[in-house]
N, C-alpha and C positions, 0 to 999 in steps of 0.2 A: 590469475595473471604469471607469464612465462617472462622472464626478466634475460635479456641477451647483451652482452658484450663484445665489443669489436676497437680495434684502437689501429694508428697506424696506415689507415685506407690508402692514403696518397693517390686520391681519384682523380687528379689531375696525368694519372699515367692510364691511358687508354684502357689496357687490360684490366686493371685494377678497378674504374668506373663499369666496365662491363658486368665485372662481377657481383658489382652491388645490384647494379640492373638485372641479373639474374636469379635475385634471393626471393625466395617464394613469400607469400602474404603471411604471416602470421596473427592469426586471429587471437585476441586477446594479451597482448605484448607489448611489451615496452623494449626500446634499444638503448645502451649505453654509449657513446661514441667518445672516446676517449683519448683525443688529439691525433694531430697531425692527419687530417684528412686529404688537405692538400694546399698550395703556398698560394693561388690564385684565389680572392674572394668567391671569383664567379664562378671556380670548381667547387668550392668549398658548397657553395646556394645551392649548383645545381645539383652535389652529391646528396646533402639531406631532405632535399625534394624529393629524391627517386626514394630514400629509406624513409620517409615520413607514408609513402605509399603503402608500405611493407610492412609498418610497425604503428600501432595506435599510440605511440606516444616516441618520440625519440630525446635524448638528453646530449648536450653535447657539451664537449670542455674543449679550450685550444692547446694544442700539443706544446713540447717545451719549445721555447723561443732559439736554440741554437739554429734553428733555418733561417734565422731573422739576420740577416747580415749586416754591418753598416758601409756605404758604399766608401765612407773614409775613417778608416782606421785611428788613426791619429786624432779624433774629434771624440772620443767614446768620454759619458760621464763620468765625472772625476766624484768618487765614494766619499 
């Protein structure tokens, strides 16, 4: 089995999603997707479906929370 790794796909950008769609099918393969697939849950789902068509197994881990900004920065949780 061959194992591939990719991160920071940002598939909510159309040219990045096209890159994913243009990947060749890899037989007997696994893909590790290490975060920052997209900011929208729908785009994440679409991207992962595309990747599942090209790899036998896809492992996904969410990215860093730096993109998740609070609407009201004064209401930050207290530590």
